[in-house]
KOLFI-864897 format. One record per residue (C-alpha): residue number from 1; x, y, z. Coordinates in Angstrom, 2 decimals. Layout:
+-----+---------+---------+---------+
|   k |      c1 |      c2 |      c3 |
+-----+---------+---------+---------+
| NUM |       X |       Y |       Z |
...
+-----+---------+---------+---------+
This chain:
+-----+---------+---------+---------+
|   k |      c1 |      c2 |      c3 |
+-----+---------+---------+---------+
|   1 |   77.81 |  113.90 |  121.79 |
|   2 |   78.76 |  116.66 |  119.35 |
|   3 |   82.28 |  117.20 |  118.09 |
|   4 |   82.47 |  120.40 |  120.15 |
|   5 |   81.51 |  118.55 |  123.31 |
|   6 |   84.01 |  115.78 |  122.63 |
|   7 |   86.76 |  118.33 |  122.07 |
|   8 |   85.83 |  120.20 |  125.22 |
|   9 |   85.87 |  116.96 |  127.18 |
|  10 |   89.23 |  116.02 |  125.72 |
|  11 |   90.79 |  119.43 |  126.41 |
|  12 |   89.37 |  120.54 |  129.76 |
|  13 |   90.14 |  124.20 |  130.26 |
|  14 |   91.46 |  124.38 |  126.73 |
|  15 |   95.00 |  125.22 |  127.80 |
|  16 |   97.03 |  122.06 |  127.23 |
|  17 |   97.34 |  119.02 |  125.00 |
|  18 |   99.68 |  117.28 |  122.70 |
|  19 |   99.22 |  118.67 |  119.20 |
|  20 |  100.04 |  116.80 |  116.02 |
|  21 |  101.53 |  118.82 |  113.22 |
|  22 |  101.44 |  117.72 |  109.62 |
|  23 |  105.08 |  118.50 |  109.06 |
|  24 |  106.27 |  116.94 |  112.32 |
|  25 |  105.21 |  116.27 |  115.87 |
|  26 |  105.28 |  119.17 |  118.27 |
|  27 |  104.80 |  118.46 |  121.94 |
|  28 |  103.38 |  121.09 |  124.22 |
|  29 |  100.46 |  123.48 |  124.15 |
|  30 |  101.82 |  126.72 |  122.75 |
|  31 |  105.59 |  126.50 |  122.55 |
|  32 |  105.73 |  124.46 |  119.31 |
|  33 |  102.18 |  124.00 |  118.05 |
|  34 |   98.78 |  125.61 |  117.93 |
|  35 |   97.18 |  125.93 |  121.38 |
|  36 |   94.36 |  123.55 |  122.22 |
|  37 |   92.09 |  126.48 |  123.14 |
|  38 |   92.48 |  128.08 |  119.70 |
|  39 |   92.07 |  124.68 |  118.06 |
|  40 |   88.84 |  124.15 |  120.00 |
|  41 |   87.62 |  127.60 |  119.07 |
|  42 |   88.19 |  126.95 |  115.37 |
|  43 |   86.39 |  123.62 |  115.56 |
|  44 |   83.44 |  125.27 |  117.30 |
|  45 |   83.15 |  128.04 |  114.72 |
|  46 |   83.41 |  125.52 |  111.89 |
|  47 |   80.49 |  123.60 |  113.37 |
|  48 |   78.44 |  126.76 |  113.84 |
|  49 |   79.09 |  128.01 |  110.31 |
|  50 |   79.16 |  124.79 |  108.30 |
|  51 |   77.28 |  122.38 |  110.58 |
|  52 |   76.35 |  119.09 |  108.85 |
|  53 |   78.20 |  120.12 |  105.66 |
|  54 |   81.42 |  118.96 |  107.32 |
|  55 |   80.18 |  115.36 |  107.18 |
|  56 |   77.98 |  115.48 |  104.08 |
|  57 |   79.51 |  113.26 |  101.39 |
|  58 |   77.40 |  115.02 |   98.77 |
|  59 |   79.31 |  118.28 |   99.19 |
|  60 |   82.14 |  118.42 |   96.62 |
|  61 |   85.57 |  118.24 |   98.22 |
|  62 |   86.74 |  121.46 |   96.57 |
|  63 |   83.70 |  123.40 |   97.81 |
|  64 |   84.03 |  122.06 |  101.35 |
|  65 |   87.77 |  122.72 |  101.43 |
|  66 |   87.26 |  126.35 |  100.38 |
|  67 |   84.62 |  126.90 |  103.07 |
|  68 |   86.81 |  125.34 |  105.75 |
|  69 |   89.87 |  127.28 |  104.62 |
|  70 |   87.96 |  130.59 |  104.61 |
|  71 |   86.60 |  129.92 |  108.09 |
|  72 |   90.03 |  129.01 |  109.46 |
|  73 |   91.60 |  132.13 |  107.93 |
|  74 |   88.89 |  134.31 |  109.43 |
|  75 |   89.35 |  132.85 |  112.91 |
|  76 |   93.14 |  133.11 |  112.71 |
|  77 |   92.87 |  136.75 |  111.59 |
|  78 |   90.91 |  137.51 |  114.77 |
|  79 |   93.26 |  135.46 |  116.96 |
|  80 |   95.76 |  137.01 |  119.33 |
|  81 |   97.95 |  133.86 |  119.31 |
|  82 |  101.56 |  134.86 |  118.45 |
|  83 |  102.09 |  131.62 |  116.53 |
|  84 |   98.93 |  132.03 |  114.48 |
|  85 |   99.90 |  135.60 |  113.61 |
|  86 |  103.48 |  134.63 |  112.74 |
|  87 |  102.67 |  131.66 |  110.50 |
|  88 |   99.00 |  131.64 |  109.45 |
|  89 |   99.58 |  129.66 |  106.24 |
|  90 |  101.17 |  126.72 |  108.02 |
|  91 |   98.59 |  126.73 |  110.80 |
|  92 |   95.78 |  126.83 |  108.25 |
|  93 |   97.27 |  123.89 |  106.35 |
|  94 |   97.72 |  121.97 |  109.60 |
|  95 |   94.11 |  122.42 |  110.62 |
|  96 |   92.84 |  121.68 |  107.14 |
|  97 |   94.73 |  118.38 |  107.13 |
|  98 |   93.33 |  117.48 |  110.54 |
|  99 |   89.71 |  118.36 |  109.73 |
| 100 |   89.42 |  117.15 |  106.14 |
| 101 |   92.48 |  114.97 |  105.68 |
| 102 |   94.33 |  112.32 |  107.61 |
| 103 |   95.98 |  114.34 |  110.36 |
| 104 |   99.75 |  113.92 |  110.74 |
| 105 |   99.96 |  111.25 |  108.01 |
| 106 |   98.59 |  113.62 |  105.37 |
| 107 |  101.99 |  115.11 |  104.41 |
| 108 |  103.48 |  111.61 |  104.42 |
| 109 |  100.84 |  110.56 |  101.90 |
| 110 |  101.91 |  113.47 |   99.71 |
| 111 |  105.63 |  112.64 |  100.01 |
| 112 |  106.56 |  110.72 |   96.83 |
| 113 |  109.55 |  109.10 |   98.54 |
| 114 |  107.41 |  107.43 |  101.22 |
| 115 |  106.18 |  104.00 |  100.10 |
| 116 |  104.65 |  102.78 |  103.37 |
| 117 |  103.29 |  104.44 |  106.51 |
| 118 |  103.07 |  102.51 |  109.77 |
| 119 |  101.19 |  104.01 |  112.72 |
| 120 |  101.81 |  102.07 |  115.92 |
| 121 |   99.34 |  103.77 |  118.24 |
| 122 |   98.95 |  107.55 |  118.47 |
| 123 |  102.54 |  108.19 |  119.56 |
| 124 |  104.63 |  106.37 |  116.95 |
| 125 |  104.70 |  106.78 |  113.19 |
| 126 |  107.22 |  104.98 |  111.00 |
| 127 |  107.68 |  105.28 |  107.24 |
| 128 |  109.53 |  103.36 |  104.58 |
| 129 |  111.74 |  105.38 |  102.25 |
| 130 |  113.87 |  103.72 |   99.58 |
| 131 |  113.35 |  100.34 |  101.21 |
| 132 |  114.45 |  101.48 |  104.69 |
| 133 |  112.19 |  102.06 |  107.71 |
| 134 |  112.55 |  105.27 |  109.74 |
| 135 |  110.59 |  106.81 |  112.60 |
| 136 |  109.27 |  110.28 |  111.81 |
| 137 |  108.84 |  113.19 |  114.18 |
| 138 |  105.04 |  113.16 |  114.11 |
| 139 |  102.19 |  111.85 |  116.23 |
| 140 |   98.45 |  112.03 |  116.70 |
| 141 |   96.91 |  114.08 |  119.49 |
| 142 |   95.59 |  110.96 |  121.19 |
| 143 |   93.85 |  107.65 |  120.53 |
| 144 |   90.56 |  109.42 |  119.74 |
| 145 |   92.23 |  111.52 |  117.06 |
| 146 |   93.72 |  108.40 |  115.46 |
| 147 |   90.35 |  106.63 |  115.59 |
| 148 |   88.63 |  109.56 |  113.83 |
| 149 |   91.12 |  109.34 |  110.97 |
| 150 |   90.64 |  105.56 |  110.77 |
| 151 |   86.85 |  105.91 |  110.73 |
| 152 |   87.10 |  108.49 |  107.96 |
| 153 |   89.20 |  106.12 |  105.84 |
| 154 |   87.11 |  102.97 |  106.23 |
| 155 |   83.72 |  104.68 |  105.91 |
| 156 |   84.63 |  105.97 |  102.44 |
| 157 |   84.74 |  102.44 |  101.06 |
| 158 |   81.73 |  101.13 |  102.94 |
| 159 |   83.73 |   99.21 |  105.53 |
| 160 |   83.39 |   99.30 |  109.29 |
| 161 |   85.80 |   98.71 |  112.14 |
| 162 |   85.05 |   98.64 |  115.86 |
| 163 |   85.68 |   96.53 |  118.95 |
| 164 |   83.44 |   93.75 |  117.65 |
| 165 |   85.23 |   93.72 |  114.28 |
| 166 |   88.69 |   95.09 |  115.11 |
| 167 |   90.51 |   94.27 |  111.84 |
| 168 |   89.77 |   95.59 |  108.39 |
| 169 |   91.35 |   96.08 |  104.98 |
| 170 |   90.37 |   99.25 |  103.13 |
| 171 |   91.83 |  101.70 |  100.65 |
| 172 |   92.25 |  105.42 |  100.17 |
| 173 |   90.68 |  107.29 |   97.25 |
| 174 |   93.96 |  107.01 |   95.31 |
| 175 |   93.94 |  103.23 |   95.77 |
| 176 |   96.54 |  102.99 |   98.55 |
| 177 |   96.06 |   99.84 |  100.61 |
| 178 |   95.06 |  100.31 |  104.25 |
| 179 |   95.07 |   97.81 |  107.11 |
| 180 |   93.63 |   98.64 |  110.53 |
| 181 |   93.86 |   96.76 |  113.82 |
| 182 |   92.03 |   98.14 |  116.88 |
| 183 |   92.12 |   97.32 |  120.58 |
| 184 |   91.60 |   94.88 |  122.24 |
| 185 |   93.49 |   92.98 |  119.51 |
| 186 |   96.09 |   95.77 |  119.35 |
| 187 |   97.45 |   96.10 |  122.87 |
| 188 |   99.17 |   99.49 |  122.58 |
| 189 |   96.59 |  101.50 |  120.70 |
| 190 |   95.09 |  101.41 |  117.22 |
| 191 |   97.45 |  100.38 |  114.41 |
| 192 |   97.23 |  101.76 |  110.89 |
| 193 |   99.34 |  100.54 |  107.98 |
| 194 |   99.16 |  102.26 |  104.60 |
| 195 |  100.83 |  100.77 |  101.52 |
| 196 |  100.96 |  103.78 |   99.23 |
| 197 |   99.66 |  103.64 |   95.72 |
| 198 |  101.88 |  105.01 |   92.96 |
| 199 |  100.28 |  108.15 |   91.54 |
| 200 |  101.44 |  107.09 |   88.11 |
| 201 |  101.64 |  103.45 |   87.13 |
| 202 |  105.24 |  102.28 |   86.84 |
| 203 |  106.35 |  101.05 |   83.45 |
| 204 |  108.73 |   98.36 |   82.26 |
| 205 |  111.42 |  101.00 |   81.78 |
| 206 |  110.95 |  102.12 |   85.39 |
| 207 |  111.50 |   98.59 |   86.75 |
| 208 |  114.51 |   98.10 |   84.50 |
| 209 |  115.89 |  101.40 |   85.79 |
| 210 |  115.31 |  100.31 |   89.39 |
| 211 |  117.14 |   97.05 |   88.68 |
| 212 |  114.04 |   94.94 |   89.37 |
| 213 |  114.77 |   92.94 |   86.24 |
| 214 |  116.90 |   93.19 |   83.11 |
| 215 |  115.79 |   94.10 |   79.57 |
| 216 |  116.24 |   90.46 |   78.54 |
| 217 |  113.92 |   89.23 |   81.27 |
| 218 |  111.42 |   91.98 |   80.43 |
| 219 |  111.43 |   90.84 |   76.79 |
| 220 |  110.85 |   87.22 |   77.83 |
| 221 |  108.01 |   88.11 |   80.26 |
| 222 |  106.35 |   90.29 |   77.61 |
| 223 |  106.38 |   87.36 |   75.19 |
| 224 |  104.97 |   85.01 |   77.86 |
| 225 |  102.07 |   87.32 |   78.73 |
| 226 |  101.19 |   87.93 |   75.09 |
| 227 |  101.33 |   84.19 |   74.39 |
| 228 |   98.82 |   83.47 |   77.19 |
| 229 |  101.26 |   81.77 |   79.54 |
| 230 |   99.92 |   81.37 |   83.09 |
| 231 |  102.22 |   83.33 |   85.41 |
| 232 |  102.44 |   83.34 |   89.21 |
| 233 |  104.42 |   86.12 |   90.91 |
| 234 |  105.72 |   84.99 |   94.29 |
| 235 |  107.54 |   86.78 |   97.08 |
| 236 |  107.38 |   87.96 |  100.66 |
| 237 |  105.47 |   90.88 |  102.12 |
| 238 |  106.61 |   94.20 |  100.67 |
| 239 |  108.75 |   92.59 |   97.98 |
| 240 |  106.96 |   94.45 |   95.18 |
| 241 |  104.75 |   91.64 |   93.81 |
| 242 |  101.78 |   93.91 |   93.08 |
| 243 |  103.98 |   96.44 |   91.29 |
| 244 |  105.40 |   93.71 |   89.07 |
| 245 |  101.89 |   92.34 |   88.50 |
| 246 |  100.82 |   95.83 |   87.38 |
| 247 |  103.66 |   95.96 |   84.87 |
| 248 |  102.97 |   92.46 |   83.53 |
| 249 |   99.27 |   93.35 |   83.26 |
| 250 |  100.21 |   96.26 |   81.02 |
| 251 |  101.41 |   93.67 |   78.47 |
| 252 |   97.86 |   92.32 |   78.04 |
| 253 |   96.41 |   93.08 |   74.59 |
| 254 |   93.99 |   96.04 |   74.63 |
| 255 |   91.33 |   94.14 |   72.66 |
| 256 |   90.92 |   91.43 |   75.32 |
| 257 |   88.25 |   91.34 |   78.06 |
| 258 |   90.09 |   91.41 |   81.39 |
| 259 |   88.55 |   90.66 |   84.81 |
| 260 |   90.53 |   91.73 |   87.88 |
| 261 |   89.77 |   90.34 |   91.34 |
| 262 |   91.22 |   91.87 |   94.50 |
| 263 |   90.70 |   92.15 |   98.23 |
| 264 |   91.42 |   95.87 |   98.02 |
| 265 |   91.58 |   97.39 |   94.54 |
| 266 |   95.19 |   98.30 |   93.69 |
| 267 |   95.80 |   97.29 |   90.09 |
| 268 |   96.15 |  100.08 |   87.54 |
| 269 |   95.25 |   98.53 |   84.21 |
| 270 |   95.16 |  100.98 |   81.31 |
| 271 |   93.28 |   98.80 |   78.83 |
| 272 |   89.74 |   99.81 |   77.85 |
| 273 |   87.92 |   96.53 |   78.48 |
| 274 |   88.65 |   95.93 |   82.17 |
| 275 |   86.10 |   94.72 |   84.73 |
| 276 |   87.21 |   95.31 |   88.33 |
| 277 |   85.82 |   93.16 |   91.15 |
| 278 |   86.54 |   93.64 |   94.85 |
| 279 |   85.72 |   91.32 |   97.74 |
| 280 |   83.42 |   92.46 |  100.54 |
| 281 |   83.51 |   91.62 |  104.26 |
| 282 |   80.37 |   90.61 |  106.19 |
| 283 |   78.08 |   93.36 |  107.45 |
| 284 |   77.32 |   94.07 |  111.10 |
| 285 |   74.89 |   91.12 |  111.18 |
| 286 |   77.61 |   88.83 |  109.86 |
| 287 |   75.99 |   88.50 |  106.44 |
| 288 |   76.72 |   89.57 |  102.92 |
| 289 |   80.38 |   88.50 |  102.72 |
| 290 |   81.72 |   88.06 |   99.20 |
| 291 |   85.10 |   86.34 |   99.11 |
| 292 |   87.76 |   86.26 |   96.43 |
| 293 |   86.73 |   82.66 |   95.79 |
| 294 |   83.15 |   83.78 |   95.12 |
| 295 |   84.45 |   86.37 |   92.68 |
| 296 |   86.68 |   83.86 |   90.87 |
| 297 |   83.74 |   81.52 |   90.33 |
| 298 |   81.56 |   84.40 |   89.16 |
| 299 |   84.29 |   85.72 |   86.84 |
| 300 |   84.14 |   82.48 |   84.87 |
| 301 |   80.57 |   83.40 |   83.91 |
| 302 |   81.60 |   86.83 |   82.64 |
| 303 |   83.30 |   85.60 |   79.46 |
| 304 |   86.80 |   86.74 |   80.44 |
| 305 |   89.76 |   86.49 |   78.10 |
| 306 |   92.08 |   86.98 |   81.07 |
| 307 |   91.67 |   86.73 |   84.82 |
| 308 |   94.04 |   88.78 |   86.99 |
| 309 |   93.90 |   88.09 |   90.74 |
| 310 |   95.67 |   90.49 |   93.06 |
| 311 |   96.58 |   87.68 |   95.45 |
| 312 |   95.40 |   84.16 |   96.20 |
| 313 |   95.48 |   83.24 |   99.87 |
| 314 |   92.78 |   80.61 |  100.40 |
| 315 |   90.60 |   78.05 |   98.61 |
| 316 |   90.33 |   80.45 |   95.66 |
| 317 |   93.60 |   78.85 |   94.51 |
| 318 |   91.75 |   75.69 |   93.49 |
| 319 |   89.19 |   77.65 |   91.48 |
| 320 |   91.98 |   79.59 |   89.77 |
| 321 |   93.83 |   76.37 |   88.88 |
| 322 |   90.67 |   74.93 |   87.40 |
| 323 |   90.13 |   78.12 |   85.40 |
| 324 |   93.68 |   77.92 |   84.05 |
| 325 |   93.07 |   74.31 |   83.07 |
| 326 |   89.72 |   74.91 |   81.37 |
| 327 |   90.53 |   77.42 |   78.68 |
| 328 |   91.33 |   80.58 |   80.65 |
| 329 |   95.00 |   80.63 |   79.76 |
| 330 |   97.12 |   83.70 |   80.39 |
| 331 |   95.92 |   84.28 |   83.97 |
| 332 |   98.11 |   86.29 |   86.33 |
| 333 |   98.24 |   86.30 |   90.13 |
| 334 |  100.52 |   86.73 |   93.13 |
| 335 |  101.17 |   84.47 |   96.10 |
| 336 |  103.15 |   84.85 |   99.32 |
| 337 |  106.11 |   82.46 |   99.27 |
| 338 |  109.83 |   82.37 |   99.98 |
| 339 |  110.87 |   80.73 |   96.71 |
| 340 |  109.37 |   79.39 |   93.48 |
| 341 |  109.32 |   75.90 |   94.98 |
| 342 |  107.52 |   77.22 |   98.06 |
| 343 |  104.95 |   78.94 |   95.86 |
| 344 |  103.97 |   75.54 |   94.43 |
| 345 |  103.63 |   74.17 |   97.96 |
| 346 |  101.54 |   77.19 |   98.94 |
| 347 |   99.18 |   76.68 |   96.01 |
| 348 |   98.84 |   73.05 |   97.05 |
| 349 |   98.06 |   73.97 |  100.66 |
| 350 |   95.55 |   76.66 |   99.66 |
| 351 |   93.82 |   74.28 |   97.28 |
| 352 |   93.34 |   71.89 |  100.20 |
| 353 |   91.67 |   74.78 |  102.06 |
| 354 |   88.83 |   74.64 |   99.53 |
| 355 |   87.35 |   71.83 |  101.63 |
| 356 |   87.17 |   69.22 |   98.87 |
| 357 |   88.63 |   65.84 |   99.72 |
| 358 |   90.98 |   65.66 |   96.78 |
| 359 |   94.12 |   63.52 |   96.79 |
| 360 |   97.32 |   65.52 |   96.99 |
| 361 |   98.58 |   64.05 |   93.72 |
| 362 |   95.47 |   65.31 |   91.90 |
| 363 |   96.12 |   68.83 |   93.18 |
| 364 |   99.78 |   68.67 |   92.19 |
| 365 |   98.81 |   67.55 |   88.71 |
| 366 |   96.44 |   70.52 |   88.49 |
| 367 |   99.27 |   72.87 |   89.52 |
| 368 |  101.79 |   71.31 |   87.14 |
| 369 |   99.32 |   71.56 |   84.28 |
| 370 |   98.06 |   75.06 |   85.08 |
| 371 |  101.10 |   77.10 |   86.14 |
| 372 |  103.70 |   77.69 |   83.44 |
| 373 |  106.02 |   80.26 |   84.98 |
| 374 |  106.89 |   81.52 |   88.47 |
| 375 |  108.46 |   84.97 |   88.81 |
| 376 |  109.96 |   85.27 |   92.29 |
| 377 |  110.64 |   88.68 |   93.78 |
| 378 |  112.62 |   89.52 |   96.92 |
| 379 |  113.34 |   92.54 |   99.02 |
| 380 |  117.11 |   92.50 |   99.45 |
| 381 |  119.10 |   93.70 |  102.43 |
| 382 |  119.84 |   97.04 |  100.77 |
| 383 |  116.10 |   97.71 |  100.59 |
| 384 |  115.84 |   97.19 |   96.83 |
| 385 |  113.15 |   94.98 |   95.36 |
| 386 |  114.47 |   92.61 |   92.71 |
| 387 |  113.21 |   89.67 |   90.72 |
| 388 |  115.62 |   86.98 |   91.93 |
| 389 |  114.34 |   83.93 |   90.02 |
| 390 |  112.34 |   83.23 |   86.89 |
| 391 |  111.40 |   79.56 |   87.02 |
| 392 |  109.57 |   77.36 |   84.52 |
| 393 |  107.18 |   74.63 |   85.71 |
| 394 |  107.87 |   71.55 |   83.60 |
| 395 |  105.35 |   68.97 |   84.83 |
| 396 |  105.27 |   65.96 |   87.12 |
| 397 |  107.87 |   63.30 |   87.78 |
| 398 |  106.44 |   60.74 |   90.13 |
| 399 |  104.98 |   62.69 |   93.04 |
| 400 |  107.06 |   65.83 |   92.48 |
| 401 |  106.33 |   68.96 |   90.42 |
| 402 |  109.47 |   69.53 |   88.38 |
| 403 |  110.84 |   73.03 |   87.76 |
| 404 |  113.87 |   74.65 |   86.19 |
| 405 |  115.41 |   78.07 |   86.79 |
| 406 |  115.74 |   80.17 |   83.66 |
| 407 |  117.14 |   83.34 |   85.27 |
| 408 |  118.73 |   83.68 |   88.71 |
| 409 |  119.97 |   86.78 |   90.53 |
| 410 |  123.76 |   86.90 |   90.89 |
| 411 |  124.35 |   87.58 |   94.58 |
| 412 |  128.12 |   87.15 |   94.19 |
| 413 |  128.56 |   90.46 |   92.37 |
| 414 |  128.97 |   92.24 |   95.70 |
| 415 |  127.90 |   95.78 |   96.69 |
| 416 |  128.81 |   99.32 |   95.75 |
| 417 |  130.04 |  101.99 |   98.18 |
| 418 |  126.46 |  102.72 |   99.26 |
| 419 |  125.75 |   99.08 |  100.08 |
| 420 |  123.55 |   98.52 |   97.02 |
| 421 |  123.68 |   95.13 |   95.32 |
| 422 |  125.62 |   95.14 |   92.06 |
| 423 |  124.18 |   91.82 |   90.90 |
| 424 |  121.52 |   91.31 |   88.24 |
| 425 |  119.45 |   88.48 |   86.80 |
| 426 |  121.53 |   86.14 |   84.69 |
| 427 |  120.52 |   83.29 |   82.43 |
| 428 |  121.24 |   79.79 |   83.70 |
| 429 |  121.81 |   78.59 |   80.14 |
| 430 |  118.73 |   76.35 |   80.15 |
| 431 |  116.33 |   76.77 |   77.25 |
| 432 |  112.68 |   76.90 |   78.34 |
| 433 |  110.18 |   74.47 |   76.92 |
| 434 |  107.91 |   77.49 |   76.61 |
| 435 |  109.80 |   78.53 |   73.47 |
| 436 |  107.56 |   76.24 |   71.45 |
| 437 |  104.44 |   77.77 |   72.99 |
| 438 |  105.73 |   81.26 |   72.22 |
| 439 |  106.58 |   80.30 |   68.64 |
| 440 |  103.13 |   78.76 |   68.12 |
| 441 |  101.59 |   82.04 |   69.31 |
| 442 |  103.66 |   83.94 |   66.76 |
| 443 |  105.80 |   85.61 |   69.40 |
| 444 |  109.32 |   84.22 |   68.92 |
| 445 |  112.02 |   85.02 |   71.44 |
| 446 |  115.70 |   85.16 |   70.51 |
| 447 |  117.41 |   82.00 |   71.70 |
| 448 |  120.35 |   84.19 |   72.67 |
| 449 |  118.41 |   85.37 |   75.72 |
| 450 |  119.10 |   82.00 |   77.32 |
| 451 |  122.77 |   81.62 |   76.58 |
| 452 |  124.56 |   80.88 |   79.80 |
| 453 |  127.21 |   83.35 |   80.88 |
| 454 |  130.23 |   82.49 |   83.06 |
| 455 |  129.44 |   83.07 |   86.74 |
+-----+---------+---------+---------+
C-alpha cells in the first residue's frame, strides 16, 4: 500500500484528525493545526513529484530537503487555507520535520536544554530538562505516525524492530542513544526513549563548572588515567556515567591505540588512533549476533594500548577482568550499581554469567587484582549529577574485597534557595596506595590533595 493510500485510509474524507506540531501539540483539524486534507494533498504531490527519491538513501539530505521544501512552498502558495496563508514558514517547517525528520520530537532534539526525550505512546511526550522531567505539549498523530518515525530511526543503523522483535537499541546520526519497545510488550502504544548526545563533547572544565567533581578530584583522575590505572565508573541510570567516561577518555595519551566497545556508539574520543566497535543484534533469522563479549575477546587481538567499554552488563565482565590482569592496564568502563561496593558485587555476578564454573573466591581475586579505582556517580534529588564517591580497591582480606573511600560527597552542606545541593567532594584524609603507582609512572600527585578537612 502506497503512502498516499495509507494516508487516505487514515484520514477518511480528509477533514479531521489530530495533528502533531513540532513546536507543540495542537488538537483539532483546522482550529490549531494544518488540516488533514491539506496535509494529505501535500503528501500526494510530494509522491507524484519526487516519488522514490523520498526514500532513496543515496540522495543527499540537503538536496532532498530543498526539493521537499520547494514542493511544500508551492502547494501552500496555491492553498486557500487561512492558516497556511497566515503562517507559511511555520507550516513548511512542521511538514518538513514530519516528512524528513522525527515528527514532534524534532524540535526537542534541537533544544540544547533537553537531555532526554520519553515518548509513552503517541499521546504523551515527556522531556528531561536540567535533571527534572516535564510533560510537553506535543503528540504524534497516531500510532502509525509514531511507528514511521521509529522505523526511520532504526533502519538508518541497520536495525529492525517489529512484533516478532519488539525491543531494540539504536542511535541517531548525531550519536544519541535510542531505545524502542513496541506492542505487544508495550501495552499502551509504542515507547521511544532518546538519550540525547551532546553536540560538543563536554570537557573537564564543564564538569567542574556543573559541580560534578572538584578540581582536586579532576587532577587525581587525570593522573590515574595517564598512569594506566584501571577505572570503573559506577552509578544508576541517567546518573551521567557515560559523560564522565567521555571526559576521562579525553585524558588518554594521543599516541596510544585505543579500542572502544559499545552497544550503541556514544563515546566522543578526540584522539587520532581510535578503533570503534559496536555490537550487533541477530538478524531476522536469529543469526549473526555479535555481543559485547565477542568484541572484547576480539579487541585483545587488535593490539590495543587501552580498551574502553561503554558498559559491561553480562559475561563480558570476566573477559574485561582477564584483559586488565594480562597486560591491558588503563582500561575504562561503566557499570550500573548503587555504590562502589555494589559495583564490585555486580562485576562478580556478571562474571558468573560467563558460564564458567569458577569459584567465587577466584572471581573476587580477579576483581581485586584488576580494578584499581571506582568512581561512583549519582543523580541527586535536585536533578544534578555528581560524583559522590571516589573509592580505591585495596585487595583481598579473607573472602572480602577491601576498599577505602578517598573522596566523599558532603551531603550535610545543605541546599541553596533554589534547592540545589551546596555540598562538594571532600577528601577523607586517607592517602591512596595508588600514589606509588602514579609516582612510578612519573605522574606525581600533591599529597595535599588528600589532607582531611573538618566535616
